[in-house]
C-alpha angles and dihedrals in degrees: 000000000000090000090055091051091050091051091048090049091050091052093051097042096084091051092049091050091049093051093046093048092046092050091048091048092052092049094048096041100043091110088055091049090051094046094049092047091050093049092052091049094048098042103033108008129230146006101060096187133054125201131190137179113256135176114249139179115337089003096295116148127231138162118260118209129217138161105264111259099166135064109280113260094002110155122225148102123331088236123067129220128200109271093025107168090223092067114098125222094254089039092061090056093046092051093048092058094032091239090136087070096060097096088064086080084078089053087054092047094055093043104252091113143018129223090247123031142097111310109255113248131215112260095249091066098045123096103186092184095064118095091231093056093043090056094049094044090059087077128069108253117250146208091242138017138164093268094051092046095046093047100039086133092055093122091061090049092052091047090058091056125089090217109032095175093053092046090051095048098042103034117008099045097044090051091049090053091051092048093049094046091049092049093048092053091058101029119147134167090250091054091049091052091049091049092051091049094051091045090054093046095052092043091055094037106028093165089066092058107141117184090184091061090051092052090049092047095053109035112174104152090263117122097240111218097342096146099034096050093045086059092054113017092175089073092063097077 
């Protein structure tokens, strides 16, 4: 009986840690939330927040929340390229420092997301029948993961392509799935903490972004970014 309770406790521990860290983050960062919201209202008007349907654990759908960084109601592709005309002036700054992602702490708090996990994708790009997607969808989606960290300059890569949607579907997304699956197979609490630390560092100091350090920090036998960075070597700086 005690063994069963210990196993149940071990299963729930990651979720409890996520909720506690998200709550602490919201309490500590509330002045940042307020400042960002005020800037959006003053410089671009309402609404402050943006929500979108995403695919979560086991294929369930939920709404992800972000600070709005694009013109309200602007039509366009589900993926974003650098220089996208839909991005507002304040939105560009928020995206550079990843401040637009802060409201996802509430997604973590209510259990839709985790701090670390595969980034949730929009439904149109998800093929739940494929083995790669089934493996990734076993995990709760997260605010950050190895693929997101390694390709934080993805928008610049897509902007350099003549067909951004095709590049994303045929190259970017498959590589992200491989990276996520590899990370999940060897995931530990220490690796998660290291990933969160690096995500914070590169969000605050984006000019110090170092893909090589990420690949060295999370070796899994997968060729991190081999295809993507061969397409745009200037990103590997």
